[in-house]
VEXDREN-2710 file (C-alpha; in Angstrom, 1 decimal):
% VEXDREN-2710
k/r/px/py/pz
1/MET/-0.3/0.2/-0.1
2/ALA/1.4/3.3/-1.0
3/ALA/2.1/5.8/2.0
4/PRO/-0.3/8.8/2.7
5/THR/0.4/11.8/1.1
6/PRO/1.3/14.4/3.4
7/THR/-0.8/17.4/4.2
8/THR/0.7/19.6/6.7
9/PRO/2.3/22.3/5.0
10/PHE/6.2/22.4/5.0
11/THR/6.0/18.6/6.0
12/PHE/9.4/17.1/5.6
13/ALA/11.2/13.8/6.1
14/HIS/15.3/13.5/6.8
15/THR/17.7/10.8/7.3
16/PRO/17.9/9.5/11.1
17/GLN/21.7/11.3/12.0
18/LEU/20.6/14.5/11.3
19/PRO/19.7/15.8/14.4
20/GLU/22.4/14.4/15.8
21/ILE/24.6/16.2/13.8
22/LEU/23.1/19.4/14.2
23/THR/23.6/18.9/17.9
24/GLU/27.2/17.6/17.6
25/LEU/28.1/20.8/15.7
26/GLY/25.7/23.2/18.2
27/CYS/24.2/25.1/15.0
28/SER/21.1/25.8/13.5
29/LEU/20.7/26.1/9.8
30/VAL/18.3/28.9/8.5
31/VAL/17.2/28.4/4.9
32/SER/15.0/31.0/2.2
33/THR/12.5/29.5/-0.2
34/TYR/11.2/32.5/-2.5
35/GLN/8.7/29.9/-4.3
36/ALA/6.6/29.5/-0.7
37/GLY/7.8/32.9/0.8
38/LYS/9.3/31.7/3.8
39/VAL/12.5/32.1/6.0
40/ILE/13.2/29.1/7.6
41/VAL/14.8/28.3/11.0
42/ILE/15.9/24.4/11.4
43/ARG/17.2/23.6/14.5
44/SER/17.3/19.9/16.4
45/ASP/16.2/19.0/19.8
46/GLY/18.5/16.1/19.7
47/GLU/16.1/13.2/18.6
48/ARG/14.1/15.5/15.7
49/LEU/14.5/18.1/13.8
50/VAL/12.0/21.2/14.5
51/GLN/11.1/24.2/11.9
52/LEU/10.3/27.5/12.6
53/PRO/8.8/29.2/9.2
54/ARG/8.5/33.0/9.0
55/THR/6.7/34.9/5.9
56/PHE/8.8/37.3/3.9
57/GLU/8.0/38.8/0.4
58/GLU/9.5/36.2/-2.3
59/PRO/13.2/36.0/0.3
60/MET/16.2/34.7/-1.7
61/GLY/19.7/36.0/-0.4
62/LEU/20.4/35.3/3.2
63/ALA/23.5/37.1/4.9
64/VAL/24.4/36.3/8.5
65/ASP/27.5/37.6/10.4
66/GLY/27.2/37.2/14.5
67/ASP/24.1/39.1/15.5
68/ARG/23.6/40.2/12.4
69/MET/21.0/38.7/9.7
70/ALA/19.9/40.2/6.7
71/VAL/17.1/39.3/4.1
72/ALA/16.5/40.1/0.5
73/THR/13.0/40.0/-0.2
74/LYS/11.1/41.0/-3.5
75/HIS/11.4/44.8/-3.1
76/ALA/13.4/45.6/-0.2
77/LEU/16.5/44.0/2.2
78/VAL/15.5/43.8/6.0
79/LEU/18.1/43.8/8.3
80/LEU/17.3/41.9/11.7
81/ALA/19.4/42.1/14.9
82/ASN/19.7/39.1/17.5
83/GLU/18.6/40.1/20.9
84/PRO/18.9/37.6/23.1
85/ARG/17.7/39.1/26.2
86/LEU/14.1/39.4/24.3
87/ALA/14.8/35.8/23.3
88/ALA/14.5/34.5/27.0
89/THR/11.0/36.3/27.5
90/TYR/9.5/35.7/23.9
91/PRO/5.9/35.5/25.3
92/ARG/4.7/33.2/22.4
93/GLN/7.3/30.2/23.1
94/PRO/6.7/27.6/25.7
95/GLU/10.9/26.3/25.2
96/THR/13.1/29.2/25.7
97/TYR/15.0/30.7/22.8
98/ASP/18.5/31.1/22.9
99/ALA/18.3/34.0/20.2
100/LEU/15.9/35.8/18.8
101/PHE/16.2/37.6/15.4
102/VAL/14.1/41.0/15.4
103/PRO/13.7/43.2/12.6
104/ARG/15.6/46.3/12.9
105/SER/15.0/48.2/9.4
106/VAL/13.9/47.9/6.2
107/HIS/15.7/49.3/3.1
108/HIS/13.5/50.0/0.0
109/VAL/15.7/48.9/-2.9
110/GLY/13.1/48.4/-5.7
111/ALA/12.6/44.7/-7.4
112/LEU/16.6/44.2/-7.9
113/ALA/16.4/40.3/-7.4
114/VAL/19.1/40.7/-5.1
115/HIS/20.7/37.5/-4.9
116/ASP/23.4/36.5/-2.7
117/MET/24.7/39.0/0.3
118/VAL/27.6/39.4/2.4
119/PHE/28.2/41.1/5.7
120/THR/31.9/43.1/4.9
121/GLU/34.4/45.6/6.5
122/ARG/32.3/48.1/4.7
123/GLY/28.7/47.1/5.3
124/LEU/26.3/45.2/3.4
125/VAL/27.1/44.1/-0.3
126/GLY/24.8/42.1/-2.6
127/VAL/24.7/41.0/-5.7
128/ASN/22.3/43.3/-7.6
129/THR/21.2/41.0/-10.6
130/LEU/19.2/43.2/-12.7
131/PHE/21.5/46.1/-13.0
132/SER/24.4/43.5/-13.1
133/CYS/26.8/44.5/-10.5
134/LEU/27.9/44.4/-6.7
135/PHE/26.1/47.1/-4.6
136/GLU/25.9/48.3/-0.9
137/LEU/23.0/50.3/0.6
138/ASP/22.6/53.8/1.3
139/PRO/20.1/56.1/2.8
140/ARG/19.6/58.1/-0.3
141/TRP/19.3/56.0/-3.2
142/SER/18.1/52.8/-3.9
143/PHE/21.5/51.3/-4.0
144/ARG/25.1/52.2/-4.4
145/PRO/26.9/49.8/-7.6
146/VAL/30.5/49.6/-6.2
147/TRP/31.5/47.1/-8.8
148/GLN/30.4/45.5/-12.3
149/PRO/32.3/42.6/-14.8
150/ARG/34.4/44.2/-17.4
151/PHE/32.1/42.8/-20.1
152/VAL/29.1/44.5/-18.9
153/THR/29.2/48.1/-20.4
154/ALA/26.4/50.2/-18.8
155/LEU/24.6/49.8/-15.4
156/ALA/20.6/49.2/-16.6
157/PRO/17.8/47.1/-15.5
158/GLU/18.2/44.4/-17.9
159/ASP/19.4/41.6/-16.0
160/ARG/22.6/41.4/-18.6
161/CYS/24.6/38.4/-17.4
162/HIS/22.3/37.0/-14.4
163/LEU/25.3/37.4/-11.9
164/ASN/24.1/35.8/-8.7
165/GLY/26.7/34.5/-6.3
166/LEU/29.4/36.5/-4.1
167/ALA/32.3/35.1/-1.8
168/LEU/34.1/36.8/0.3
169/VAL/38.3/36.5/0.9
170/ASP/39.5/38.4/4.2
171/GLY/36.4/40.3/4.6
172/ALA/36.2/41.7/1.2
173/PRO/34.1/40.6/-2.2
174/ARG/36.8/38.5/-3.9
175/TYR/34.8/35.9/-6.5
176/VAL/31.5/36.0/-8.1
177/THR/29.5/34.0/-10.4
178/ALA/27.1/34.8/-13.6
179/LEU/25.2/32.5/-15.9
180/GLY/26.8/34.2/-18.9
181/ALA/29.6/36.9/-20.0
182/THR/26.9/38.6/-21.8
183/ASP/26.3/42.4/-22.2
184/SER/22.9/42.5/-23.5
185/ALA/19.3/42.6/-22.1
186/GLY/18.5/39.0/-20.7
187/GLY/22.0/37.9/-23.1
188/TRP/22.4/34.9/-20.8
189/ARG/19.3/33.1/-21.7
190/SER/20.4/31.7/-25.2
191/ASN/23.1/29.6/-23.5
192/LYS/21.9/29.5/-19.7
193/GLU/23.1/25.5/-19.3
194/ARG/26.6/25.8/-20.4
195/GLY/27.7/29.4/-20.7
196/GLY/28.3/30.1/-17.0
197/VAL/31.6/31.8/-15.6
198/ILE/33.2/32.4/-12.3
199/LEU/35.3/35.7/-11.9
200/ASP/37.6/37.4/-9.6
201/VAL/36.2/40.7/-8.6
202/ALA/40.1/42.0/-8.0
203/SER/41.6/41.3/-11.2
204/GLY/38.2/41.2/-13.2
205/GLU/39.6/38.4/-15.0
206/THR/37.4/35.3/-16.0
207/ILE/39.0/32.5/-13.6
208/LEU/36.4/29.5/-15.2
209/ALA/33.8/29.9/-18.3
210/GLY/31.6/27.2/-19.9
211/LEU/29.9/26.5/-16.5
212/ALA/26.6/24.6/-16.0
213/MET/24.7/27.5/-14.2
214/PRO/27.4/28.1/-11.6
215/HIS/25.5/29.7/-8.0
216/SER/26.8/29.8/-4.3
217/PRO/30.5/30.4/-4.6
218/ARG/32.4/30.1/-1.4
219/VAL/36.1/30.0/0.2
220/TYR/36.6/27.8/2.7
221/ASP/39.8/26.8/4.4
222/GLY/41.2/28.7/1.3
223/THR/39.9/26.4/-1.1
224/LEU/37.2/28.5/-3.3
225/TYR/33.8/25.4/-4.1
226/ALA/30.8/26.5/-6.1
227/LEU/27.5/24.7/-7.1
228/LEU/26.6/23.8/-10.8
229/SER/23.1/24.2/-10.4
230/SER/21.7/22.6/-13.7
231/THR/24.2/19.5/-13.2
232/GLY/23.8/19.2/-9.4
233/GLU/27.7/19.3/-8.9
234/VAL/29.5/20.3/-6.2
235/ILE/33.0/21.7/-7.3
236/ALA/36.0/22.6/-5.7
237/VAL/38.2/25.1/-7.7
238/ASP/41.9/24.8/-8.5
239/LEU/42.4/28.6/-8.9
240/ALA/46.5/28.2/-10.3
241/ARG/45.2/25.8/-13.0
242/CYS/41.9/27.6/-13.8
243/GLN/40.4/24.2/-13.3
244/TYR/38.0/22.3/-11.1
245/GLU/37.1/18.8/-9.5
246/VAL/33.6/17.5/-8.4
247/VAL/33.4/17.4/-5.2
248/HIS/30.1/15.1/-5.1
249/ARG/26.3/15.4/-6.8
250/VAL/23.3/15.7/-5.6
251/ASP/20.0/14.8/-6.6
252/GLY/18.5/18.5/-7.0
253/PHE/19.0/22.2/-8.9
254/ALA/21.9/22.9/-6.4
255/ARG/21.9/26.3/-4.9
256/GLY/22.8/27.9/-1.7
257/LEU/26.1/26.2/0.5
258/ALA/26.9/27.0/3.8
259/ARG/29.7/25.1/6.1
260/CYS/29.7/24.2/9.7
261/GLY/33.0/22.2/11.0
262/ASP/33.9/19.4/8.4
263/TYR/30.2/19.7/6.7
264/LEU/29.0/21.2/3.8
265/PHE/25.0/22.2/4.0
266/VAL/23.5/22.1/-0.2
267/GLY/20.5/23.8/-1.1
268/THR/18.6/21.8/-3.6
269/SER/15.4/22.4/-5.6
270/LYS/12.9/21.0/-7.7
271/ILE/12.3/22.8/-11.2
272/ARG/8.8/23.7/-12.2
273/LYS/8.5/23.6/-16.0
274/GLN/6.6/26.8/-15.7
275/HIS/9.9/28.2/-14.1
276/THR/12.8/30.2/-16.5
277/PHE/14.5/27.1/-15.5
278/GLY/12.0/24.5/-16.7
279/ASP/13.6/23.5/-20.0
280/LEU/16.6/22.3/-18.5
281/GLY/17.6/18.6/-18.7
282/LEU/17.7/17.9/-15.2
283/ALA/13.9/19.0/-14.7
284/GLY/12.2/15.8/-15.8
285/ARG/14.1/13.7/-13.3
286/ARG/12.1/11.8/-10.8
287/GLU/14.6/11.8/-8.5
288/LEU/14.9/15.6/-7.6
289/PHE/14.0/16.9/-4.5
290/CYS/13.7/20.2/-2.7
291/GLY/15.7/20.0/0.6
292/VAL/19.4/20.1/2.1
293/THR/21.8/17.4/1.3
294/LEU/24.8/17.2/3.9
295/LEU/28.0/16.4/3.1
296/HIS/31.7/15.7/4.7
297/LEU/33.5/18.2/3.0
298/PRO/37.5/16.4/3.5
299/THR/35.9/13.5/1.5
300/GLY/32.9/14.9/-0.2
301/ALA/30.8/12.1/0.9
302/PHE/27.3/11.9/1.5
303/VAL/26.3/12.1/5.3
304/ALA/22.5/13.1/5.5
305/ASP/19.6/15.2/3.8
306/LEU/16.3/16.6/4.7
307/ARG/13.3/16.3/2.1
308/TYR/10.5/18.6/1.7
309/GLN/7.6/16.5/0.8
310/ARG/4.8/19.3/0.5
311/THR/4.6/23.4/0.0
312/CYS/8.5/24.2/-0.4
313/GLU/9.8/23.4/-3.9
314/GLU/12.5/25.4/-4.2
315/ILE/15.2/26.9/-1.8
316/TYR/17.5/29.7/-2.5
317/ASP/19.9/30.1/-0.2
318/VAL/21.6/28.0/3.2
319/GLN/23.3/29.7/6.1
320/VAL/24.3/28.3/9.4
321/LEU/23.7/29.9/12.5
322/PRO/26.9/28.9/14.5
323/ARG/26.7/28.2/18.4
324/LEU/22.6/28.9/18.6
325/ARG/20.8/25.4/18.8
326/SER/17.5/26.7/19.3
327/PRO/17.3/30.5/17.3
328/GLY/14.2/32.4/17.3
329/LEU/13.0/34.8/14.1
330/LEU/10.2/37.5/13.9
331/GLY/9.2/38.3/10.2
332/LEU/7.3/41.3/9.2
333/HIS/4.2/39.6/8.8
334/ASP/4.2/38.7/12.5
335/ASP/3.2/41.8/14.8
336/ALA/5.4/40.6/17.6
337/TYR/8.4/42.3/16.1
338/ARG/6.5/45.9/16.6
339/ARG/6.4/44.8/20.5
340/ALA/9.8/43.5/20.6
341/LEU/11.6/46.7/22.1
342/SER/15.2/47.2/23.1
343/THR/17.9/49.5/24.3
344/PRO/21.5/49.2/25.0
345/GLY/20.4/48.8/28.6
346/GLU/17.4/47.6/28.4
347/VAL/14.7/45.2/26.9
348/PHE/10.9/45.2/26.5
349/TRP/7.7/43.6/25.5
350/GLY/5.3/46.7/24.5
351/ARG/1.7/46.3/23.8
352/GLU/0.4/47.3/20.5
353/ARG/-1.1/51.4/20.7
354/GLU/-4.9/51.5/20.7
355/SER/-6.4/54.0/18.6
356/ASP/-7.5/56.7/19.3
357/ASP/-11.4/57.3/19.5
END
C-alpha cells in the first residue's frame, strides 16, 4: 500500500542521523524559499528536527554574521539583529529561545532580484542581478553600485549576465558567479545551461567559463567551492590551473551552500516546468527533491539529507547559525516584532498602541 500523502504544510522527512549531527555541531540552519515565501529556521532537539517558518515576500539571499542577519525580499532588504535578552522572555514560546532575530530596519531597494549577500568590513554588499553589479546600501538611493564585470558596459535594469553569487576573502568581495559573460538584455538566456562563469572581483579576470549555471561561490580554508546548478555538482576550484574537480553530485537544482565544521550544507530544488529554468534537462528527473543535503567536506561523501514533501519546492539560500541551538526569528508579517523593544541597557515587550477614539 502506498504511503499517505502528507497534508501538513512544510512536511519533511530526514535521515535519522541529521538531528544528532546538528546537535554535535551546536548549530542551526536558516533557509530561504522565495517560491513559498518563507525564511525557515531548522534546529535539532537532539532526537528530531524542529522548523520555524516565517513569512517574507519572496525571500532570496541571506547573510549572517554574528548577531546580524539580512534577508533580501522582492522589493526590500530587511536587516535583523539578534536580541538574546528578548529571546528569554518571548511570550509565545513555551521553550526558551537562545537567540531571537528581530527586524530592525527595511531598505526599500526596489525589485532588484537581489541574490547573494555578505557582510563585509564596509557593511552589507549584495548581488544586484537586475543591474548586473555588486552594490551597497545608501540612505539616499535605492543602491550604490560598487563593482560590475568588465564585459557589462552599462548600468541598466536588464539582467545582462544574471550575476548571482558572491564569495568573501579576508572580509572583502573576491569571487562572483554569473550565468553568462553577456552584455545585452537577458543575453545569458540563450546559453544558460553552459555559459556560466566565475570571475575574480579584484582583477576582473574570468577564472572559469562554460560552466553549468554556477551559483553560491564560497571560500573555505583557502579553497574556492561553487555549485553547478543544472548538473547538481559541488565543485572545488583549482585557481592556479583554472580547473575544477567535482566533490559530489546532489539530486536537485543545487543552490545555497554553507559550512559548519567538517560539513557542507547544500540546498537543492525541484524545477517547475513553468519556471525560467523549466526547460533544463534536469527538470524531468524523478529523483529531484527540495531540501538540504549534508556532505563531509574532507571526503565529499554523502552524510544525510532533509527532504520537503509538501509546500516547499525551491530553495535559494542556506546559512548556518553557529553556536545557536534554539534560535527564534520574527518576520514582518508577525505583529510580535512591533512589540520587541530594546535599548543598549534594557529590553521590553510592549503592547500595541490602541487607536484614538
